[in-house]
N, CA, C and O atoms as a Maestro MAE file, in Angstrom:
{
 s_m_m2io_version
 :::
 2.0.0
}

f_m_ct {
 s_m_title
 :::
 protein
 m_atom[312] {
  # First column is atom index #
  i_m_mmod_type
  r_m_x_coord
  r_m_y_coord
  r_m_z_coord
  i_m_residue_number
  s_m_chain_name
  s_m_pdb_residue_name
  s_m_pdb_atom_name
  i_m_atomic_number
  :::
  1 25 0.818 -1.178 0.043 1 A "MET " " N  " 7
  2 3 -0.041 0.168 -0.102 1 A "MET " " CA " 6
  3 2 0.828 1.191 -0.023 1 A "MET " " C  " 6
  4 15 0.988 1.777 1.047 1 A "MET " " O  " 8
  5 25 1.515 1.547 -1.169 2 A "PRO " " N  " 7
  6 3 2.340 2.696 -1.337 2 A "PRO " " CA " 6
  7 2 1.736 3.916 -0.774 2 A "PRO " " C  " 6
  8 15 2.448 4.684 -0.128 2 A "PRO " " O  " 8
  9 25 0.405 4.180 -0.974 3 A "GLY " " N  " 7
  10 3 -0.330 5.326 -0.782 3 A "GLY " " CA " 6
  11 2 -0.422 5.633 0.819 3 A "GLY " " C  " 6
  12 15 -0.646 6.778 1.210 3 A "GLY " " O  " 8
  13 25 -0.269 4.739 1.559 4 A "ALA " " N  " 7
  14 3 -0.330 4.905 3.020 4 A "ALA " " CA " 6
  15 2 1.032 5.296 3.675 4 A "ALA " " C  " 6
  16 15 1.092 5.642 4.855 4 A "ALA " " O  " 8
  17 25 2.128 5.225 2.856 5 A "VAL " " N  " 7
  18 3 3.388 5.465 3.514 5 A "VAL " " CA " 6
  19 2 3.503 6.965 4.076 5 A "VAL " " C  " 6
  20 15 3.928 7.117 5.221 5 A "VAL " " O  " 8
  21 25 3.180 7.948 3.394 6 A "PRO " " N  " 7
  22 3 3.228 9.311 3.821 6 A "PRO " " CA " 6
  23 2 2.491 9.447 5.241 6 A "PRO " " C  " 6
  24 15 3.047 9.935 6.225 6 A "PRO " " O  " 8
  25 25 1.156 8.952 5.234 7 A "THR " " N  " 7
  26 3 0.502 9.057 6.462 7 A "THR " " CA " 6
  27 2 1.009 8.349 7.642 7 A "THR " " C  " 6
  28 15 0.884 8.753 8.798 7 A "THR " " O  " 8
  29 25 1.658 7.138 7.230 8 A "LEU " " N  " 7
  30 3 2.293 6.246 8.206 8 A "LEU " " CA " 6
  31 2 3.434 7.061 9.055 8 A "LEU " " C  " 6
  32 15 3.464 6.996 10.284 8 A "LEU " " O  " 8
  33 25 4.265 7.748 8.381 9 A "PHE " " N  " 7
  34 3 5.329 8.398 9.028 9 A "PHE " " CA " 6
  35 2 4.902 9.642 9.781 9 A "PHE " " C  " 6
  36 15 5.409 9.972 10.852 9 A "PHE " " O  " 8
  37 25 3.814 10.401 9.082 10 A "ALA " " N  " 7
  38 3 3.257 11.470 9.763 10 A "ALA " " CA " 6
  39 2 2.522 11.021 11.175 10 A "ALA " " C  " 6
  40 15 2.740 11.598 12.240 10 A "ALA " " O  " 8
  41 25 1.730 10.044 11.042 11 A "MET " " N  " 7
  42 3 1.019 9.543 12.303 11 A "MET " " CA " 6
  43 2 2.025 9.074 13.193 11 A "MET " " C  " 6
  44 15 2.004 9.450 14.365 11 A "MET " " O  " 8
  45 25 2.974 8.238 12.746 12 A "GLY " " N  " 7
  46 3 4.012 7.584 13.643 12 A "GLY " " CA " 6
  47 2 4.734 8.658 14.387 12 A "GLY " " C  " 6
  48 15 4.981 8.445 15.574 12 A "GLY " " O  " 8
  49 25 5.120 9.832 13.822 13 A "SER " " N  " 7
  50 3 5.986 10.686 14.576 13 A "SER " " CA " 6
  51 2 5.057 11.430 15.541 13 A "SER " " C  " 6
  52 15 5.595 12.114 16.412 13 A "SER " " O  " 8
  53 25 3.837 11.377 15.487 14 A "GLU " " N  " 7
  54 3 2.966 12.053 16.410 14 A "GLU " " CA " 6
  55 2 2.679 10.909 17.620 14 A "GLU " " C  " 6
  56 15 2.409 11.327 18.746 14 A "GLU " " O  " 8
  57 25 2.738 9.568 17.381 15 A "ILE " " N  " 7
  58 3 2.521 8.582 18.339 15 A "ILE " " CA " 6
  59 2 3.817 8.301 19.102 15 A "ILE " " C  " 6
  60 15 3.849 8.228 20.330 15 A "ILE " " O  " 8
  61 25 4.842 8.152 18.342 16 A "ILE " " N  " 7
  62 3 6.134 7.692 18.987 16 A "ILE " " CA " 6
  63 2 6.882 8.901 19.461 16 A "ILE " " C  " 6
  64 15 7.071 9.862 18.715 16 A "ILE " " O  " 8
  65 25 7.322 8.856 20.740 17 A "PRO " " N  " 7
  66 3 8.278 9.950 21.349 17 A "PRO " " CA " 6
  67 2 9.535 9.963 20.463 17 A "PRO " " C  " 6
  68 15 10.072 8.975 19.963 17 A "PRO " " O  " 8
  69 25 9.931 11.307 20.348 18 A "ALA " " N  " 7
  70 3 11.115 11.781 19.662 18 A "ALA " " CA " 6
  71 2 12.374 10.878 19.842 18 A "ALA " " C  " 6
  72 15 13.044 10.541 18.865 18 A "ALA " " O  " 8
  73 25 12.654 10.526 21.007 19 A "GLU " " N  " 7
  74 3 13.928 9.686 21.453 19 A "GLU " " CA " 6
  75 2 13.744 8.268 20.905 19 A "GLU " " C  " 6
  76 15 14.701 7.499 20.805 19 A "GLU " " O  " 8
  77 25 12.422 7.918 20.530 20 A "LEU " " N  " 7
  78 3 12.230 6.462 20.072 20 A "LEU " " CA " 6
  79 2 11.915 6.361 18.546 20 A "LEU " " C  " 6
  80 15 11.720 5.260 18.030 20 A "LEU " " O  " 8
  81 25 11.869 7.484 17.852 21 A "THR " " N  " 7
  82 3 11.430 7.476 16.475 21 A "THR " " CA " 6
  83 2 12.188 6.597 15.585 21 A "THR " " C  " 6
  84 15 11.569 5.846 14.831 21 A "THR " " O  " 8
  85 25 13.491 6.616 15.597 22 A "ALA " " N  " 7
  86 3 14.157 5.794 14.742 22 A "ALA " " CA " 6
  87 2 13.960 4.226 15.120 22 A "ALA " " C  " 6
  88 15 13.765 3.351 14.276 22 A "ALA " " O  " 8
  89 25 14.034 4.026 16.403 23 A "THR " " N  " 7
  90 3 13.856 2.614 16.917 23 A "THR " " CA " 6
  91 2 12.410 2.219 16.506 23 A "THR " " C  " 6
  92 15 12.235 1.104 16.015 23 A "THR " " O  " 8
  93 25 11.455 2.994 16.664 24 A "GLY " " N  " 7
  94 3 10.071 2.582 16.328 24 A "GLY " " CA " 6
  95 2 9.768 2.302 14.905 24 A "GLY " " C  " 6
  96 15 9.084 1.352 14.522 24 A "GLY " " O  " 8
  97 25 10.358 3.250 14.100 25 A "PHE " " N  " 7
  98 3 10.250 3.089 12.416 25 A "PHE " " CA " 6
  99 2 11.071 1.832 12.176 25 A "PHE " " C  " 6
  100 15 10.651 1.023 11.348 25 A "PHE " " O  " 8
  101 25 12.139 1.611 12.790 26 A "GLY " " N  " 7
  102 3 12.977 0.439 12.385 26 A "GLY " " CA " 6
  103 2 12.235 -0.892 12.732 26 A "GLY " " C  " 6
  104 15 12.148 -1.817 11.924 26 A "GLY " " O  " 8
  105 25 11.740 -0.921 13.911 27 A "ILE " " N  " 7
  106 3 10.866 -2.173 14.311 27 A "ILE " " CA " 6
  107 2 9.764 -2.342 13.391 27 A "ILE " " C  " 6
  108 15 9.487 -3.446 12.922 27 A "ILE " " O  " 8
  109 25 9.091 -1.231 13.100 28 A "TYR " " N  " 7
  110 3 7.924 -1.364 12.211 28 A "TYR " " CA " 6
  111 2 8.316 -1.873 10.815 28 A "TYR " " C  " 6
  112 15 7.708 -2.824 10.325 28 A "TYR " " O  " 8
  113 25 9.344 -1.246 10.150 29 A "ALA " " N  " 7
  114 3 9.951 -1.632 8.862 29 A "ALA " " CA " 6
  115 2 10.369 -3.101 8.935 29 A "ALA " " C  " 6
  116 15 10.051 -3.882 8.039 29 A "ALA " " O  " 8
  117 25 11.049 -3.463 9.953 30 A "GLY " " N  " 7
  118 3 11.569 -4.947 10.034 30 A "GLY " " CA " 6
  119 2 10.336 -5.843 10.024 30 A "GLY " " C  " 6
  120 15 10.272 -6.723 9.166 30 A "GLY " " O  " 8
  121 25 9.447 -5.706 10.824 31 A "ILE " " N  " 7
  122 3 8.300 -6.474 10.902 31 A "ILE " " CA " 6
  123 2 7.561 -6.391 9.667 31 A "ILE " " C  " 6
  124 15 7.056 -7.423 9.226 31 A "ILE " " O  " 8
  125 25 7.418 -5.195 8.990 32 A "ALA " " N  " 7
  126 3 6.648 -5.064 7.544 32 A "ALA " " CA " 6
  127 2 7.382 -5.850 6.606 32 A "ALA " " C  " 6
  128 15 6.718 -6.483 5.785 32 A "ALA " " O  " 8
  129 25 8.717 -5.936 6.569 33 A "ASN " " N  " 7
  130 3 9.439 -6.788 5.591 33 A "ASN " " CA " 6
  131 2 9.190 -8.162 5.699 33 A "ASN " " C  " 6
  132 15 8.949 -8.863 4.717 33 A "ASN " " O  " 8
  133 25 9.244 -8.645 7.039 34 A "LEU " " N  " 7
  134 3 8.985 -10.023 7.327 34 A "LEU " " CA " 6
  135 2 7.575 -10.437 6.826 34 A "LEU " " C  " 6
  136 15 7.408 -11.469 6.176 34 A "LEU " " O  " 8
  137 25 6.625 -9.637 7.138 35 A "VAL " " N  " 7
  138 3 5.226 -9.825 6.828 35 A "VAL " " CA " 6
  139 2 5.072 -9.828 5.310 35 A "VAL " " C  " 6
  140 15 4.417 -10.698 4.737 35 A "VAL " " O  " 8
  141 25 5.722 -8.787 4.642 36 A "GLY " " N  " 7
  142 3 5.556 -8.657 3.184 36 A "GLY " " CA " 6
  143 2 6.255 -9.852 2.505 36 A "GLY " " C  " 6
  144 15 5.840 -10.299 1.436 36 A "GLY " " O  " 8
  145 25 7.321 -10.358 3.147 37 A "ALA " " N  " 7
  146 3 7.901 -11.473 2.313 37 A "ALA " " CA " 6
  147 2 7.151 -12.753 2.404 37 A "ALA " " C  " 6
  148 15 7.179 -13.580 1.493 37 A "ALA " " O  " 8
  149 25 6.421 -12.928 3.605 38 A "ALA " " N  " 7
  150 3 5.796 -14.149 3.859 38 A "ALA " " CA " 6
  151 2 4.297 -14.114 3.266 38 A "ALA " " C  " 6
  152 15 3.789 -15.182 2.926 38 A "ALA " " O  " 8
  153 25 3.636 -13.006 3.145 39 A "ALA " " N  " 7
  154 3 2.254 -12.794 2.814 39 A "ALA " " CA " 6
  155 2 1.932 -13.516 1.510 39 A "ALA " " C  " 6
  156 15 0.977 -14.293 1.522 39 A "ALA " " O  " 8
  157 25 2.634 -13.341 0.378 40 A "PRO " " N  " 7
  158 3 2.221 -13.996 -0.881 40 A "PRO " " CA " 6
  159 2 2.223 -15.504 -0.645 40 A "PRO " " C  " 6
  160 15 1.305 -16.162 -1.134 40 A "PRO " " O  " 8
  161 25 3.146 -16.084 0.040 41 A "PHE " " N  " 7
  162 3 3.089 -17.527 0.207 41 A "PHE " " CA " 6
  163 2 1.851 -17.990 0.985 41 A "PHE " " C  " 6
  164 15 1.140 -18.928 0.624 41 A "PHE " " O  " 8
  165 25 1.652 -17.236 2.104 42 A "VAL " " N  " 7
  166 3 0.420 -17.629 3.114 42 A "VAL " " CA " 6
  167 2 -0.793 -17.363 2.232 42 A "VAL " " C  " 6
  168 15 -1.626 -18.269 2.203 42 A "VAL " " O  " 8
  169 25 -1.041 -16.244 1.489 43 A "MET " " N  " 7
  170 3 -2.132 -15.918 0.650 43 A "MET " " CA " 6
  171 2 -2.313 -17.123 -0.284 43 A "MET " " C  " 6
  172 15 -3.370 -17.754 -0.321 43 A "MET " " O  " 8
  173 25 -1.253 -17.416 -1.029 44 A "GLY " " N  " 7
  174 3 -1.489 -18.680 -2.025 44 A "GLY " " CA " 6
  175 2 -1.812 -19.881 -1.409 44 A "GLY " " C  " 6
  176 15 -2.566 -20.662 -1.991 44 A "GLY " " O  " 8
  177 25 -1.336 -20.154 -0.279 45 A "THR " " N  " 7
  178 3 -1.634 -21.471 0.343 45 A "THR " " CA " 6
  179 2 -3.024 -21.534 0.877 45 A "THR " " C  " 6
  180 15 -3.660 -22.587 0.891 45 A "THR " " O  " 8
  181 25 -3.510 -20.353 1.335 46 A "LEU " " N  " 7
  182 3 -4.958 -20.214 1.813 46 A "LEU " " CA " 6
  183 2 -5.807 -20.285 0.612 46 A "LEU " " C  " 6
  184 15 -6.765 -21.057 0.641 46 A "LEU " " O  " 8
  185 25 -5.582 -19.584 -0.434 47 A "ILE " " N  " 7
  186 3 -6.440 -19.564 -1.585 47 A "ILE " " CA " 6
  187 2 -6.578 -20.988 -2.265 47 A "ILE " " C  " 6
  188 15 -7.588 -21.433 -2.810 47 A "ILE " " O  " 8
  189 25 -5.361 -21.601 -2.118 48 A "GLY " " N  " 7
  190 3 -5.259 -22.931 -2.736 48 A "GLY " " CA " 6
  191 2 -6.166 -24.033 -2.001 48 A "GLY " " C  " 6
  192 15 -6.801 -24.941 -2.537 48 A "GLY " " O  " 8
  193 25 -6.072 -23.750 -0.759 49 A "ARG " " N  " 7
  194 3 -6.861 -24.845 0.104 49 A "ARG " " CA " 6
  195 2 -8.249 -24.547 0.252 49 A "ARG " " C  " 6
  196 15 -9.060 -25.471 0.316 49 A "ARG " " O  " 8
  197 25 -8.639 -23.248 0.318 50 A "SER " " N  " 7
  198 3 -9.947 -22.961 0.582 50 A "SER " " CA " 6
  199 2 -10.645 -22.755 -0.913 50 A "SER " " C  " 6
  200 15 -11.831 -23.058 -1.041 50 A "SER " " O  " 8
  201 25 -10.113 -22.388 -1.710 51 A "GLY " " N  " 7
  202 3 -10.815 -22.243 -3.167 51 A "GLY " " CA " 6
  203 2 -11.403 -20.954 -3.247 51 A "GLY " " C  " 6
  204 15 -12.075 -20.787 -4.265 51 A "GLY " " O  " 8
  205 25 -11.335 -19.902 -2.385 52 A "ASN " " N  " 7
  206 3 -11.832 -18.664 -2.569 52 A "ASN " " CA " 6
  207 2 -10.661 -17.564 -2.090 52 A "ASN " " C  " 6
  208 15 -9.762 -17.817 -1.289 52 A "ASN " " O  " 8
  209 25 -10.859 -16.407 -2.703 53 A "PHE " " N  " 7
  210 3 -9.956 -15.274 -2.385 53 A "PHE " " CA " 6
  211 2 -10.209 -14.540 -1.022 53 A "PHE " " C  " 6
  212 15 -9.395 -13.739 -0.564 53 A "PHE " " O  " 8
  213 25 -11.342 -14.851 -0.428 54 A "GLU " " N  " 7
  214 3 -11.569 -14.138 0.813 54 A "GLU " " CA " 6
  215 2 -10.544 -14.514 1.939 54 A "GLU " " C  " 6
  216 15 -10.069 -13.671 2.700 54 A "GLU " " O  " 8
  217 25 -10.250 -15.827 1.982 55 A "ALA " " N  " 7
  218 3 -9.330 -16.088 3.066 55 A "ALA " " CA " 6
  219 2 -7.940 -15.547 2.645 55 A "ALA " " C  " 6
  220 15 -7.193 -15.157 3.542 55 A "ALA " " O  " 8
  221 25 -7.556 -15.493 1.435 56 A "GLY " " N  " 7
  222 3 -6.350 -14.895 1.193 56 A "GLY " " CA " 6
  223 2 -6.130 -13.421 1.534 56 A "GLY " " C  " 6
  224 15 -5.127 -12.914 2.038 56 A "GLY " " O  " 8
  225 25 -7.399 -12.771 1.116 57 A "LEU " " N  " 7
  226 3 -7.236 -11.190 1.506 57 A "LEU " " CA " 6
  227 2 -7.459 -10.971 2.945 57 A "LEU " " C  " 6
  228 15 -7.185 -9.871 3.424 57 A "LEU " " O  " 8
  229 25 -7.907 -11.869 3.639 58 A "LEU " " N  " 7
  230 3 -7.775 -11.578 5.227 58 A "LEU " " CA " 6
  231 2 -6.489 -11.591 5.735 58 A "LEU " " C  " 6
  232 15 -6.237 -11.074 6.823 58 A "LEU " " O  " 8
  233 25 -5.538 -12.205 4.961 59 A "VAL " " N  " 7
  234 3 -4.120 -12.064 5.333 59 A "VAL " " CA " 6
  235 2 -3.615 -10.592 5.416 59 A "VAL " " C  " 6
  236 15 -2.889 -10.173 6.318 59 A "VAL " " O  " 8
  237 25 -4.039 -9.923 4.466 60 A "ILE " " N  " 7
  238 3 -3.637 -8.474 4.437 60 A "ILE " " CA " 6
  239 2 -4.413 -7.696 5.683 60 A "ILE " " C  " 6
  240 15 -3.801 -6.844 6.327 60 A "ILE " " O  " 8
  241 25 -5.506 -7.961 5.927 61 A "VAL " " N  " 7
  242 3 -6.137 -7.305 7.048 61 A "VAL " " CA " 6
  243 2 -5.399 -7.722 8.419 61 A "VAL " " C  " 6
  244 15 -5.093 -6.879 9.262 61 A "VAL " " O  " 8
  245 25 -5.139 -9.113 8.566 62 A "LEU " " N  " 7
  246 3 -4.464 -9.384 9.766 62 A "LEU " " CA " 6
  247 2 -3.097 -8.921 9.927 62 A "LEU " " C  " 6
  248 15 -2.592 -8.651 11.017 62 A "LEU " " O  " 8
  249 25 -2.447 -8.828 8.664 63 A "SER " " N  " 7
  250 3 -1.025 -8.132 8.677 63 A "SER " " CA " 6
  251 2 -1.115 -6.715 9.078 63 A "SER " " C  " 6
  252 15 -0.270 -6.284 9.862 63 A "SER " " O  " 8
  253 25 -2.033 -5.951 8.633 64 A "CYS " " N  " 7
  254 3 -2.213 -4.515 9.247 64 A "CYS " " CA " 6
  255 2 -2.436 -4.515 10.668 64 A "CYS " " C  " 6
  256 15 -1.863 -3.693 11.384 64 A "CYS " " O  " 8
  257 25 -3.287 -5.442 11.164 65 A "ILE " " N  " 7
  258 3 -3.534 -5.264 12.522 65 A "ILE " " CA " 6
  259 2 -2.366 -5.635 13.284 65 A "ILE " " C  " 6
  260 15 -2.192 -5.010 14.330 65 A "ILE " " O  " 8
  261 25 -1.423 -6.645 12.929 66 A "VAL " " N  " 7
  262 3 -0.177 -7.068 13.550 66 A "VAL " " CA " 6
  263 2 0.693 -5.911 13.591 66 A "VAL " " C  " 6
  264 15 1.221 -5.515 14.631 66 A "VAL " " O  " 8
  265 25 0.845 -5.357 12.430 67 A "LEU " " N  " 7
  266 3 1.868 -4.111 12.314 67 A "LEU " " CA " 6
  267 2 1.472 -2.867 13.024 67 A "LEU " " C  " 6
  268 15 2.309 -2.040 13.385 67 A "LEU " " O  " 8
  269 25 0.068 -2.723 13.245 68 A "SER " " N  " 7
  270 3 -0.484 -1.604 13.959 68 A "SER " " CA " 6
  271 2 -0.115 -1.827 15.552 68 A "SER " " C  " 6
  272 15 0.311 -0.938 16.289 68 A "SER " " O  " 8
  273 25 -0.352 -3.120 15.911 69 A "ALA " " N  " 7
  274 3 -0.060 -3.474 17.338 69 A "ALA " " CA " 6
  275 2 1.443 -3.443 17.714 69 A "ALA " " C  " 6
  276 15 1.781 -3.365 18.895 69 A "ALA " " O  " 8
  277 25 2.368 -3.506 16.673 70 A "SER " " N  " 7
  278 3 3.679 -3.488 16.993 70 A "SER " " CA " 6
  279 2 4.200 -2.022 17.491 70 A "SER " " C  " 6
  280 15 5.290 -1.874 18.045 70 A "SER " " O  " 8
  281 25 3.286 -0.956 17.227 71 A "MET " " N  " 7
  282 3 3.676 0.342 17.686 71 A "MET " " CA " 6
  283 2 3.123 0.682 19.081 71 A "MET " " C  " 6
  284 15 3.520 1.658 19.719 71 A "MET " " O  " 8
  285 25 2.179 -0.183 19.522 72 A "LEU " " N  " 7
  286 3 1.598 0.007 20.744 72 A "LEU " " CA " 6
  287 2 2.539 0.190 21.942 72 A "LEU " " C  " 6
  288 15 2.374 1.175 22.662 72 A "LEU " " O  " 8
  289 25 3.416 -0.603 22.180 73 A "PRO " " N  " 7
  290 3 4.313 -0.548 23.297 73 A "PRO " " CA " 6
  291 2 5.074 0.876 23.248 73 A "PRO " " C  " 6
  292 15 5.576 1.266 24.303 73 A "PRO " " O  " 8
  293 25 5.187 1.645 22.140 74 A "MET " " N  " 7
  294 3 6.005 2.924 21.968 74 A "MET " " CA " 6
  295 2 5.026 4.147 22.098 74 A "MET " " C  " 6
  296 15 5.447 5.288 21.908 74 A "MET " " O  " 8
  297 25 3.785 3.908 22.407 75 A "LEU " " N  " 7
  298 3 2.886 5.142 22.503 75 A "LEU " " CA " 6
  299 2 3.357 6.168 23.420 75 A "LEU " " C  " 6
  300 15 3.919 5.862 24.472 75 A "LEU " " O  " 8
  301 25 3.143 7.428 23.049 76 A "ARG " " N  " 7
  302 3 3.623 8.579 23.854 76 A "ARG " " CA " 6
  303 2 2.643 8.510 24.924 76 A "ARG " " C  " 6
  304 15 1.510 8.101 24.669 76 A "ARG " " O  " 8
  305 25 2.976 8.877 26.119 77 A "ARG " " N  " 7
  306 3 1.982 9.134 27.203 77 A "ARG " " CA " 6
  307 2 1.858 10.575 27.435 77 A "ARG " " C  " 6
  308 15 2.864 11.252 27.648 77 A "ARG " " O  " 8
  309 25 0.720 11.069 27.406 78 A "TYR " " N  " 7
  310 3 0.418 12.469 27.615 78 A "TYR " " CA " 6
  311 2 -0.108 12.689 28.883 78 A "TYR " " C  " 6
  312 15 -0.423 13.826 29.232 78 A "TYR " " O  " 8
  :::
 }
 m_bond[311] {
  # First column is bond index #
  i_m_from
  i_m_to
  i_m_order
  :::
  1 1 2 1
  2 2 3 1
  3 3 4 2
  4 3 5 1
  5 5 6 1
  6 6 7 1
  7 7 8 2
  8 7 9 1
  9 9 10 1
  10 10 11 1
  11 11 12 2
  12 11 13 1
  13 13 14 1
  14 14 15 1
  15 15 16 2
  16 15 17 1
  17 17 18 1
  18 18 19 1
  19 19 20 2
  20 19 21 1
  21 21 22 1
  22 22 23 1
  23 23 24 2
  24 23 25 1
  25 25 26 1
  26 26 27 1
  27 27 28 2
  28 27 29 1
  29 29 30 1
  30 30 31 1
  31 31 32 2
  32 31 33 1
  33 33 34 1
  34 34 35 1
  35 35 36 2
  36 35 37 1
  37 37 38 1
  38 38 39 1
  39 39 40 2
  40 39 41 1
  41 41 42 1
  42 42 43 1
  43 43 44 2
  44 43 45 1
  45 45 46 1
  46 46 47 1
  47 47 48 2
  48 47 49 1
  49 49 50 1
  50 50 51 1
  51 51 52 2
  52 51 53 1
  53 53 54 1
  54 54 55 1
  55 55 56 2
  56 55 57 1
  57 57 58 1
  58 58 59 1
  59 59 60 2
  60 59 61 1
  61 61 62 1
  62 62 63 1
  63 63 64 2
  64 63 65 1
  65 65 66 1
  66 66 67 1
  67 67 68 2
  68 67 69 1
  69 69 70 1
  70 70 71 1
  71 71 72 2
  72 71 73 1
  73 73 74 1
  74 74 75 1
  75 75 76 2
  76 75 77 1
  77 77 78 1
  78 78 79 1
  79 79 80 2
  80 79 81 1
  81 81 82 1
  82 82 83 1
  83 83 84 2
  84 83 85 1
  85 85 86 1
  86 86 87 1
  87 87 88 2
  88 87 89 1
  89 89 90 1
  90 90 91 1
  91 91 92 2
  92 91 93 1
  93 93 94 1
  94 94 95 1
  95 95 96 2
  96 95 97 1
  97 97 98 1
  98 98 99 1
  99 99 100 2
  100 99 101 1
  101 101 102 1
  102 102 103 1
  103 103 104 2
  104 103 105 1
  105 105 106 1
  106 106 107 1
  107 107 108 2
  108 107 109 1
  109 109 110 1
  110 110 111 1
  111 111 112 2
  112 111 113 1
  113 113 114 1
  114 114 115 1
  115 115 116 2
  116 115 117 1
  117 117 118 1
  118 118 119 1
  119 119 120 2
  120 119 121 1
  121 121 122 1
  122 122 123 1
  123 123 124 2
  124 123 125 1
  125 125 126 1
  126 126 127 1
  127 127 128 2
  128 127 129 1
  129 129 130 1
  130 130 131 1
  131 131 132 2
  132 131 133 1
  133 133 134 1
  134 134 135 1
  135 135 136 2
  136 135 137 1
  137 137 138 1
  138 138 139 1
  139 139 140 2
  140 139 141 1
  141 141 142 1
  142 142 143 1
  143 143 144 2
  144 143 145 1
  145 145 146 1
  146 146 147 1
  147 147 148 2
  148 147 149 1
  149 149 150 1
  150 150 151 1
  151 151 152 2
  152 151 153 1
  153 153 154 1
  154 154 155 1
  155 155 156 2
  156 155 157 1
  157 157 158 1
  158 158 159 1
  159 159 160 2
  160 159 161 1
  161 161 162 1
  162 162 163 1
  163 163 164 2
  164 163 165 1
  165 165 166 1
  166 166 167 1
  167 167 168 2
  168 167 169 1
  169 169 170 1
  170 170 171 1
  171 171 172 2
  172 171 173 1
  173 173 174 1
  174 174 175 1
  175 175 176 2
  176 175 177 1
  177 177 178 1
  178 178 179 1
  179 179 180 2
  180 179 181 1
  181 181 182 1
  182 182 183 1
  183 183 184 2
  184 183 185 1
  185 185 186 1
  186 186 187 1
  187 187 188 2
  188 187 189 1
  189 189 190 1
  190 190 191 1
  191 191 192 2
  192 191 193 1
  193 193 194 1
  194 194 195 1
  195 195 196 2
  196 195 197 1
  197 197 198 1
  198 198 199 1
  199 199 200 2
  200 199 201 1
  201 201 202 1
  202 202 203 1
  203 203 204 2
  204 203 205 1
  205 205 206 1
  206 206 207 1
  207 207 208 2
  208 207 209 1
  209 209 210 1
  210 210 211 1
  211 211 212 2
  212 211 213 1
  213 213 214 1
  214 214 215 1
  215 215 216 2
  216 215 217 1
  217 217 218 1
  218 218 219 1
  219 219 220 2
  220 219 221 1
  221 221 222 1
  222 222 223 1
  223 223 224 2
  224 223 225 1
  225 225 226 1
  226 226 227 1
  227 227 228 2
  228 227 229 1
  229 229 230 1
  230 230 231 1
  231 231 232 2
  232 231 233 1
  233 233 234 1
  234 234 235 1
  235 235 236 2
  236 235 237 1
  237 237 238 1
  238 238 239 1
  239 239 240 2
  240 239 241 1
  241 241 242 1
  242 242 243 1
  243 243 244 2
  244 243 245 1
  245 245 246 1
  246 246 247 1
  247 247 248 2
  248 247 249 1
  249 249 250 1
  250 250 251 1
  251 251 252 2
  252 251 253 1
  253 253 254 1
  254 254 255 1
  255 255 256 2
  256 255 257 1
  257 257 258 1
  258 258 259 1
  259 259 260 2
  260 259 261 1
  261 261 262 1
  262 262 263 1
  263 263 264 2
  264 263 265 1
  265 265 266 1
  266 266 267 1
  267 267 268 2
  268 267 269 1
  269 269 270 1
  270 270 271 1
  271 271 272 2
  272 271 273 1
  273 273 274 1
  274 274 275 1
  275 275 276 2
  276 275 277 1
  277 277 278 1
  278 278 279 1
  279 279 280 2
  280 279 281 1
  281 281 282 1
  282 282 283 1
  283 283 284 2
  284 283 285 1
  285 285 286 1
  286 286 287 1
  287 287 288 2
  288 287 289 1
  289 289 290 1
  290 290 291 1
  291 291 292 2
  292 291 293 1
  293 293 294 1
  294 294 295 1
  295 295 296 2
  296 295 297 1
  297 297 298 1
  298 298 299 1
  299 299 300 2
  300 299 301 1
  301 301 302 1
  302 302 303 1
  303 303 304 2
  304 303 305 1
  305 305 306 1
  306 306 307 1
  307 307 308 2
  308 307 309 1
  309 309 310 1
  310 310 311 1
  311 311 312 2
  :::
 }
}
C-alpha cells in the first residue's frame, strides 16, 4: 500500500516519542518486511486450500492489525 506511506510516518511521528522515533520505525519496517515476504506464500496457500480469495485477502487485514499493534508499546504518554 504505497499510498499509506506518507501518512504512516506523519502519524507515527505523532505517536512515537522523539527519542524512540528511529527505533520505532526500524521495528515497524523490520516486521513489515517479514510480513511482506511471507504474505504471498500464506495468501497462495490459503487460496489454494479454501478455493476462494476471501481467506487470502484476510491475510492483508491481519497483517495490518499485527503491524499496528507493533507500535503500541511505544505510544507517547500524555
